[in-house]
Structure formats: structure tokens, C-alpha cells
C-alpha positions in Angstrom: 180.1 103.3 90.6 179.7 106.1 88.0 181.7 105.7 84.9 183.2 108.4 82.6 179.9 108.6 80.7 177.4 108.2 83.5 175.5 111.1 84.8 175.2 111.7 88.5 171.8 110.1 89.3 171.5 112.0 92.6 172.2 115.4 93.9 174.9 114.1 96.1 178.5 115.0 95.4 181.2 112.3 96.0 184.2 113.4 98.1 187.1 114.4 95.9 189.6 112.1 97.7 187.2 109.2 97.3 186.9 109.8 93.6 190.6 109.9 93.2 191.1 106.7 95.2 188.5 104.7 93.3 189.3 106.0 89.8 189.7 103.1 87.4 190.5 103.5 83.7 188.7 100.1 83.1 185.5 101.6 84.7 185.9 104.6 82.5 186.2 102.5 79.4 183.2 100.4 80.5 181.1 103.6 80.0 181.6 103.5 76.2 179.5 101.4 73.8 182.6 100.5 71.9 186.0 99.3 72.9 189.4 101.1 72.6 191.1 97.9 71.4 188.5 96.1 69.3 186.7 99.1 67.8 184.6 102.2 68.6 183.1 105.1 66.7 182.7 108.6 68.0 179.4 109.1 66.3 178.0 106.0 67.9 179.3 107.2 71.3 177.9 110.8 70.9 174.7 110.0 69.1 173.6 106.5 68.0 173.6 104.9 71.4 171.3 107.6 72.8 168.6 107.1 70.2 165.3 105.3 70.7 163.7 107.7 73.2 163.1 110.8 71.0 165.2 112.9 73.4 166.3 116.3 72.4 170.0 116.4 71.5 170.6 119.9 70.1 168.8 123.2 70.6 169.8 125.6 67.8 169.1 129.3 68.3 169.5 131.3 65.1 171.0 134.8 64.9 167.4 136.2 65.1 166.7 133.9 68.0 164.4 131.3 66.3 164.7 128.0 68.3 164.9 124.7 66.5 165.3 121.4 68.3 166.8 118.2 67.0 166.6 114.7 68.5 169.3 112.2 68.6 167.4 110.4 65.9 167.6 113.5 63.8 171.3 113.8 64.3 171.9 110.1 63.5 170.1 110.5 60.2 172.0 113.7 59.4 175.3 112.1 60.2 174.5 109.2 57.9 173.6 111.6 55.1 176.8 113.6 55.6 178.9 110.4 55.8 177.4 109.3 52.4 178.2 112.7 50.9 181.8 112.6 52.2 182.4 109.1 51.0 181.1 110.0 47.5 183.8 112.7 47.4 186.5 110.1 48.0 186.9 110.7 51.8 188.2 107.7 53.6 188.7 106.7 57.3 191.6 108.7 58.7 191.2 111.6 56.2 190.6 115.1 57.6 187.5 117.1 56.9 187.6 120.8 58.0 184.6 122.9 59.0 184.6 126.7 58.6 181.2 127.1 60.1 179.1 129.1 62.6 177.2 127.4 65.4 174.4 125.8 63.3 173.0 122.3 62.8 175.1 121.9 59.7 178.3 122.1 61.8 177.0 119.2 64.0 176.1 117.2 60.9 179.6 117.8 59.5 181.3 116.7 62.7 179.1 113.6 63.3 179.2 112.7 59.6 183.0 112.8 59.6 183.2 110.6 62.7 180.6 108.2 61.4 182.9 107.6 58.4 185.9 107.2 60.6 187.3 110.5 59.4 188.9 113.3 61.4 187.2 116.7 62.0 189.3 119.9 62.0 187.6 123.1 63.3 188.4 126.5 61.6 187.2 129.5 63.6 185.0 131.8 61.6 187.0 134.9 62.6 190.2 133.5 60.9 191.5 135.2 57.8 192.7 133.4 54.7 196.3 133.0 55.9 195.3 131.5 59.2 193.0 129.1 57.4 195.7 128.2 54.8 198.3 127.3 57.4 195.9 125.0 59.3 194.7 123.3 56.1 198.2 122.7 55.0 199.2 121.3 58.4 196.4 118.9 58.5 196.3 117.9 54.8 192.5 118.3 54.9 190.7 116.6 51.9 187.5 118.7 52.1 186.3 122.0 53.6 182.6 122.5 54.6 181.6 126.2 54.8 178.8 128.7 54.1 178.4 131.6 51.7 179.5 134.2 54.3 182.9 132.4 54.8 183.4 131.1 51.2 185.3 134.1 49.8 188.2 133.5 52.3 188.9 130.2 50.6 189.5 131.9 47.3 192.7 133.3 48.8 193.9 130.0 50.2 196.6 128.4 48.2 195.9 124.8 47.1 192.6 124.9 48.9 190.9 121.4 49.1 187.5 120.9 47.5 184.7 122.8 49.1 181.2 121.7 50.2 179.1 124.9 50.4 176.1 125.6 52.5 174.1 128.2 50.5 171.5 130.6 51.7 168.0 129.2 51.4 166.9 131.8 48.9 169.6 131.0 46.3 168.2 129.4 43.1 169.8 126.7 40.9 173.5 127.1 40.5 173.5 130.8 41.4 176.0 131.4 44.1 177.6 128.0 43.7 181.3 128.4 42.6 182.5 126.0 40.0 183.6 122.7 41.5 181.9 123.3 44.8 179.4 120.8 46.2 176.0 122.0 47.2 176.1 120.6 50.7 172.4 121.0 51.6 171.2 119.5 48.3 173.7 116.7 48.6 172.5 115.9 52.1 168.9 115.9 51.1 169.6 113.4 48.3 171.8 111.1 50.4 170.4 108.0 52.2 170.0 107.8 55.9 171.8 104.5 56.1 175.6 104.4 56.8 177.2 101.8 59.0 179.6 103.5 61.4 183.3 102.7 60.7 185.0 101.2 63.7 188.3 102.6 64.8 190.7 102.1 67.7 191.4 104.2 70.7 194.7 105.6 69.2 193.1 106.5 65.9 192.3 110.2 65.5 188.9 111.9 65.4 189.9 115.5 65.8 192.7 117.6 64.4 193.1 120.7 66.6 195.6 123.6 66.5 197.4 125.6 69.1 196.4 129.2 69.4 199.5 130.4 67.6 200.2 133.2 70.1 204.0 132.4 70.2 204.7 131.4 66.6 202.8 129.5 64.0 200.0 127.2 65.3 200.9 123.6 65.7 198.7 120.6 64.9 197.3 118.8 67.9 196.0 115.3 67.0 193.2 114.1 69.3 192.8 110.3 69.5 189.5 108.6 70.2 190.6 107.6 73.7 190.3 111.3 74.6 186.5 110.7 74.9 187.2 109.2 78.3 188.7 112.4 79.5 186.0 114.6 77.9 183.3 112.5 79.7 185.1 112.7 83.0 185.3 116.5 82.8 181.6 116.8 82.1 180.8 114.6 85.1 183.3 115.7 87.7 184.0 119.3 86.9 180.9 120.5 85.0 178.6 118.3 87.1 176.2 117.7 84.2 173.0 116.2 85.5 170.0 114.7 83.6 167.9 117.5 85.0 170.2 120.3 83.7 169.8 122.5 80.8 173.4 123.0 79.7 174.9 125.8 77.7 178.6 126.2 76.9 178.9 129.5 75.2 182.4 128.8 73.8 182.7 128.5 70.0 183.4 125.0 68.7 186.0 126.6 66.4 188.2 126.2 69.5 189.0 123.4 71.9 186.8 124.3 74.8 183.8 124.6 72.6 184.4 121.5 70.4 185.5 119.3 73.4 182.8 120.5 75.9 180.0 122.3 74.1 179.6 119.6 71.5 181.4 116.3 72.2 181.1 116.2 76.0 177.4 116.7 76.5 176.4 114.5 73.5 178.7 111.8 74.9 176.7 111.8 78.1 173.4 111.8 76.1 172.6 115.3 77.2 171.3 118.2 75.0 173.5 121.0 74.1 172.7 124.6 72.9 174.1 126.3 69.9 173.5 130.1 69.5 174.5 131.3 66.0 174.6 135.0 67.0 177.5 136.9 68.5 178.0 137.1 72.2 176.6 140.0 74.3 175.3 140.3 77.8 171.7 141.1 76.9 171.2 138.1 74.6 172.9 135.8 77.0 170.7 136.8 79.9 167.6 136.5 77.7 168.5 133.0 76.4 169.3 131.8 79.9 165.8 132.9 81.0 164.0 131.7 77.9 165.7 128.2 77.7 165.8 127.6 81.4 169.6 127.2 81.5 170.8 125.8 84.8 174.4 124.9 83.9 176.5 127.5 82.1 180.1 127.3 80.9 182.3 129.9 79.2 185.3 132.2 79.6 186.3 134.9 82.0 186.2 137.4 79.1 182.5 136.6 78.6 181.7 136.8 82.3 183.4 140.2 82.6 181.1 141.4 79.9 178.1 140.1 81.9 179.4 142.0 84.9 179.9 145.2 82.8 176.2 145.1 82.0 175.5 145.7 85.7 173.4 144.1 88.4 170.1 145.3 86.9 170.7 143.2 83.8 171.4 140.2 85.9 168.3 140.5 88.1 166.0 138.6 85.7 168.0 135.4 86.0 169.2 135.7 89.6 168.9 132.3 91.2 168.1 130.5 87.8 171.5 129.0 87.3 172.7 126.1 89.4 176.4 126.1 88.6 178.7 128.2 86.3 182.2 127.0 85.0 185.0 129.1 83.7 187.9 128.2 81.5 190.5 129.8 79.2 192.1 132.2 81.6 192.4 132.3 85.4 189.2 133.4 87.0 189.6 136.6 89.1 188.2 136.3 92.6 186.1 139.5 92.0 184.2 137.7 89.3 183.4 134.9 91.8 182.1 137.4 94.3 180.0 139.2 91.8 178.3 136.0 90.5 177.6 135.0 94.1 176.1 138.4 95.0 174.1 139.2 91.8 173.4 135.8 90.2 173.3 133.7 93.4 175.4 131.0 91.8 178.8 129.5 92.4 181.3 130.0 89.6 184.3 127.7 89.6 187.6 128.1 87.8 188.9 125.2 85.6 192.2 124.8 83.9 193.3 123.0 80.7 194.9 123.3 77.3 194.1 122.3 73.7 196.8 119.6 74.1 195.1 117.8 77.0 191.6 119.2 77.6 190.8 120.2 81.2 192.8 118.6 84.0 192.8 120.9 87.0 189.5 122.0 88.3 187.4 123.3 91.1 185.0 120.5 90.6 181.2 121.2 90.8 180.6 117.4 90.9 183.0 116.6 93.6 183.1 117.8 97.2 186.3 119.7 98.2 187.2 123.1 99.5 187.3 125.9 96.9 189.8 128.6 97.5 189.3 132.0 95.7 192.1 132.5 93.2 192.9 128.7 92.9 192.7 126.8 89.7 191.6 123.8 91.8 192.8 120.2 92.1 193.8 117.6 89.6 190.9 115.8 88.0 190.7 112.1 89.0 192.6 110.2 86.3 195.5 112.8 86.3 198.5 113.4 88.5 199.8 116.9 88.2 203.1 118.1 89.6 205.2 121.3 89.8 208.7 121.0 88.3 211.8 123.2 88.7 214.2 123.9 85.9 215.9 120.5 86.5 212.6 118.5 86.4 212.6 118.0 90.2 209.1 117.8 91.7 208.5 120.7 94.1 206.4 120.9 97.2 204.0 123.6 98.4 204.7 127.3 98.0 207.5 126.7 95.5 206.9 128.3 92.1 207.6 126.1 89.1 206.1 124.8 85.9 202.9 122.8 85.9 203.4 119.3 84.4 201.5 116.1 83.9 203.0 112.8 85.2 202.3 110.8 82.1 202.7 107.3 83.7 200.3 108.1 86.4 197.7 110.0 84.4 195.6 107.3 82.6 193.2 110.0 81.1 196.1 111.9 79.5 195.9 111.5 75.7 198.3 114.0 74.2 201.4 112.3 72.7 203.0 115.2 70.6 202.3 117.7 67.9 201.6 116.7 64.4 204.9 116.1 62.5 206.8 118.3 64.9 209.1 117.8 67.8 207.5 118.3 71.2 210.1 119.3 73.7 207.4 119.7 76.3 207.2 115.9 76.4 210.3 114.7 78.1 211.4 112.6 81.1 207.9 111.2 81.6 206.2 114.6 82.0 204.2 116.9 79.8 205.2 120.5 80.7 202.4 123.0 80.2 204.5 126.1 80.2 202.4 127.6 82.9 204.0 128.9 86.2 202.1 127.7 89.2 202.6 126.6 92.8 201.0 124.1 95.0 199.1 125.3 98.1 199.4 123.2 101.3 195.9 121.8 100.6 197.1 120.3 97.2 195.3 122.9 95.1 197.1 124.8 92.3 197.6 128.6 92.3 198.2 130.0 88.8 201.1 132.6 88.5 201.1 133.1 84.7 202.5 131.8 81.5 206.2 131.2 82.1 207.0 134.1 79.7 204.5 136.4 81.4 206.1 136.3 84.8 207.6 139.6 85.8 211.0 139.8 87.5 211.4 143.1 89.4 214.1 143.9 91.9 214.6 140.2 92.5 210.9 139.5 93.0 208.9 137.2 90.7 205.5 138.8 90.1 202.6 136.9 88.5 200.4 139.2 86.3 197.3 137.4 87.4 197.5 138.5 91.0 198.0 142.2 90.0 195.2 142.0 87.4 192.8 140.5 90.0 193.6 143.2 92.5 193.0 145.9 89.9 189.6 144.3 88.9 188.5 144.4 92.5 188.5 148.2 92.2 184.9 149.4 91.3 186.2 151.6 88.4 188.0 148.7 86.6 186.3 146.3 84.2 189.4 144.6 82.8 193.2 144.8 83.1 196.3 143.3 81.6 199.7 143.5 83.4 203.2 143.1 81.8 206.8 143.7 82.7 208.5 146.6 81.1 212.4 146.6 80.8 214.1 148.8 83.5 217.8 149.2 83.9 217.6 149.3 87.7 214.9 146.8 88.5 215.2 144.4 85.5 211.5 145.1 84.9 208.8 147.3 86.3 205.1 146.5 86.4 202.8 148.2 83.9 199.0 147.9 83.8 196.7 148.5 80.9 193.2 149.2 82.3 189.7 149.3 80.8 187.4 151.4 82.9 183.7 150.9 83.5 180.9 153.3 82.5 181.0 156.6 84.3 184.7 156.5 85.0 187.4 158.6 83.3 191.1 158.0 83.3 193.2 160.6 85.2 196.5 160.8 87.1 194.4 160.8 90.3 192.6 157.6 89.4 196.0 156.0 88.4 197.4 156.9 91.8 194.3 155.5 93.5 194.7 152.2 91.6 198.4 152.0 92.6 197.5 152.5 96.2 194.7 149.9 96.0 197.1 147.2 94.6 199.7 148.1 97.3 197.1 147.5 100.0 195.8 144.3 98.4 199.1 142.8 97.4 202.4 144.3 98.4 204.6 147.3 97.9 206.8 145.6 95.2 203.9 144.3 93.0 201.9 147.4 92.3 201.9 148.8 88.8 204.3 151.8 88.6 202.9 152.6 85.2 199.2 152.6 84.2 197.7 153.3 80.8 193.9 153.6 80.4 192.8 151.9 77.2 189.6 151.2 75.4 190.5 147.6 74.5 193.1 144.9 75.0 194.7 142.6 72.4 193.2 139.2 72.5 193.1 135.9 70.6 189.9 135.2 68.8 189.0 132.9 71.7 189.3 135.8 74.2 192.7 135.2 75.8 194.7 138.4 76.5 197.8 138.6 74.4 200.3 140.1 76.8 203.2 139.5 74.4 201.6 142.1 72.0 201.6 144.7 74.8 205.2 143.8 75.7 206.4 144.1 72.1 204.8 147.5 71.8 206.5 148.7 75.0 209.9 147.5 73.9 209.5 149.2 70.5 208.5 152.4 72.3 211.6 152.2 74.5 213.9 151.6 71.5 212.5 154.7 69.8 212.9 156.9 72.9 
């Protein structure tokens, strides 16, 4: 039987129902070197236990596309050096170390070094400004920030900033460019010994301190305990279908949950190499690196995939048939994206669902055999029981819209137990409520409707923006779309769409009418967008999620001024 950290040794896919029936948390725990009760260490699980073979653990591609490979032995030595540096700065087990870093080997050394010491790693996305950084550091109580010279000026504007370990450019001499009080991180690493015994912790102890996206108020701290490793490994096995023969690339930034959980922790936990590309995302570079590195297993977000589509079929031709599987997370995957990837890349792309608070839990699993329905978020990952609740916390059956929730008592892989030093109303009555409106299909799969505050009520109908957006994207002129409800005295709300057009298409009243008719045909007469604005961009979080609330606020303000 495969455990949570065992790769599929064959090309066979177990049946989904069989995987659910045989799931055992004891088997999952047996896949770890350590023990949740008596002691384990995340650096051991993700690095040390995979040493001894000289296998590649990390492929780093610089911004100018120079490839450097590091073995598990290299990462073990780096982690020990980093742990020694952190300990010399007074960092103790349980303390938080923040990383404000691009996707480089130093980020990996920082993460693994923190874990080796029994400390907690906090990611800070490099696109954050000083205020966003300040709030997160205050929330976590971080004792140290590791950053580079490009990001360092932001910390000068952070009130009560912790001590800083600075990664300087290679051409800097002496103390030039080293602010007073900062640690020269590279020099300290080089001087530190490669011996450091991993500090054992328990399953409930923390090893990450995440934050919510902050789209509906200030971001909240999300503590991640070591037992979450079981869930991360299960996702890599069951949903990603990571195999020993794969070359895996998750293009998500480890400044966010999907990147840190599944571009770094997950593959290393399974003893598989991961890829870090320091440069920014674009279609041309992505296709070039897929071909150059021989990538077979790709993960990312719908936003990234829509940019690949926008580059056209010609750009995709060079890697057609190279990829074995593609996974998508962050937002619902439009069926048109699935069709395009099948037609032009000859690869199945599957939608996966999760949150920072729990990782991924509902998936169209590449590693398990079950029907995949276009537009579906998939089935609960083995180890989770998901339900749909009404406003009174009653569990609903098929085709009844409600809020997606996790049955805590029957979800042994579920690890979230509440926000840091904050009340968590979403945890009540034995359930964790995600805030996402969904419904069960008769086959047990989940159909995503939208965030509960994104659902549009028009003339008594409840309209999910995702369905309308998907219908719009099916039109050949449309690259991306966002749909909101605009207040209306007669209908409560009317549907409005913000549309980005592809190359060679211009917005016009005629095209707007054509799009309205298209959605009417694809969906229904009540769900089409009565209002359409053609725009050059959409408001998004740094991780690429559309901020519909920004669009709604702007529309309400316009109405107030009218």
C-alpha cells in the first residue's frame, strides 16, 4: 500500500473509491521518518532522509536562464550552515524567521535551515510593499528577516523591523552595501559549519506561518503544524500524480501557499527534484524551459495558463505532447482552458481546489481513476470528508447550493485549527466553512459557484460569476473576464462583465451584443451580462486571483455619483 510519501511505482492509477476506502492515517504517518508524537523534523523529512544517492533535489534557473543543480546532500549542508547562523543570532525552536526572497537557492536554504533548527518559516511575497510586510511581521512576531539587496529598502519603512540577514550581490566589496546591524548572510553561511543536529518537534508544533490574502480585510495569520506534511504528501501523490520519472515544475511563487506547500515542501517531501525560476512569468520563457528541462508534470494557476493560451497555438507547438499532466489551482479552471490544452498541448489539465487554511482538498486527481467533468472542482481527496451546508448548518444533497465545508471529525488530514490569536467563526459545530458557494453533482463531485460574497442575485435567480466568465472565455475574441453584480432597483442586481480581448479584436457595441447573445445561448436568458466593459486589465491579488470586490466597489461609487 502506498503511503502519503510514497511515489506511485507504476503507471497504474488506483480507483478513487478504493483509495477512499483504504485510506488510513496510520499508513500516512508510516511514510514519515519521524513520528508525530515522539518527534520529527521537517528538514529531515524534506531533505536529510533522501541523501546518500547524490540525487538532484533543486534545479535553479536564474533570471538570465543559467541552470544550477543542487543535490539533497548540498541542501542538507546548506540547511545546517543556515541553522548555525540562525542559532548564533539567538533564534530558538518555535521562533519565526521570515523570508523576503525571490526563487533562489538562498530561499531554500533559509526554509530548510529554519526547519532544521525547529523554527517556523514565514513567506513574504516580493511584490509586497512595506505596509503589507509590516503587518505580517507584527502578526507573526518574527525574530529575523532574510532578504536581498533588491528588497532591502522596503524594510527601512517597516516599523520595529526585526534584525535583517542580507544576501548581497556578488560584486559588492567589504562592508559596502551592508546596512549597519545587518548580517552578511552569504558570508555567514560560508563561515558556518555543516554540522547541526535537527531539532525534533511534535506534530502539533508549527513549521510555517502563513497569511490569508487579505482581500476582505487585513490578512490573518495561518499557523501550519508539522502534521500538515501528511496532507501535502497526499496531494502530491493523489492529485499531482508525481512519479519518479517526472520532471516537475510548479510555477507558483513560494511567497504564497500553493508555491510553498507544493513547489517546495511537497516534492522534496517525496524525494523528488523541484524547479525554481528566478525570472518573472511569461509564455515564451515558460515554453522554452518546459522544452529545455524536459518538464513532464506542470502545476500553476489559471491566470498563468490563460497567458499561455494568449500566446497562441504556434507558441505551444514546440512542447506539444511533452507534458504528461498539468494541474491548476487558485481559481476555478474554465472549461475552455481544458479544451485548449487538450487540443494544442495534447495534455490533460485538471482543476484542484484548496485554501491557505487547509491546502488542497477537492481535486480532479491525476493519480486516481475517476470521471472528470468539465467545470467541476473534483472530488474530496482521500483523508477528507467535504460537505455542502445551508445557512443552518444542515448538510445538503445534490444540486442544492450552499457553503463548502470540511467535516473535521472525519477528515484526518485536515490540519487547520484557527487563525493566529484571532477568533475563527468559520470553525464551528464540527465544521470548517470555506466561504465558497458550491453544490454537489449527483456523482459526488463539487461544482464551484463562487465566493459567497461574489454570488449575484438577479430577479430571484442566484448566478455564479464563474459560469458566466467561463461562457465568455469560450468566445474566440475573449482572453479573460470578470463578472460582478451591480445594484439595480428592479432586479436587486444585474450582471456586468469586464472583458479583456485578444489580439486583433476591438471592443464595440456590436461585439458587446455578440457576447451577450453568446452567453444567452451557452447559459440562460437570466444569466447573460446586461452590461459589458472592455478593459485592458483586471484587478488581481499578487498571486493572480481576480479581485471582484474592487470592481463592485468602483461600480457602487459610480452609481452614488450619478
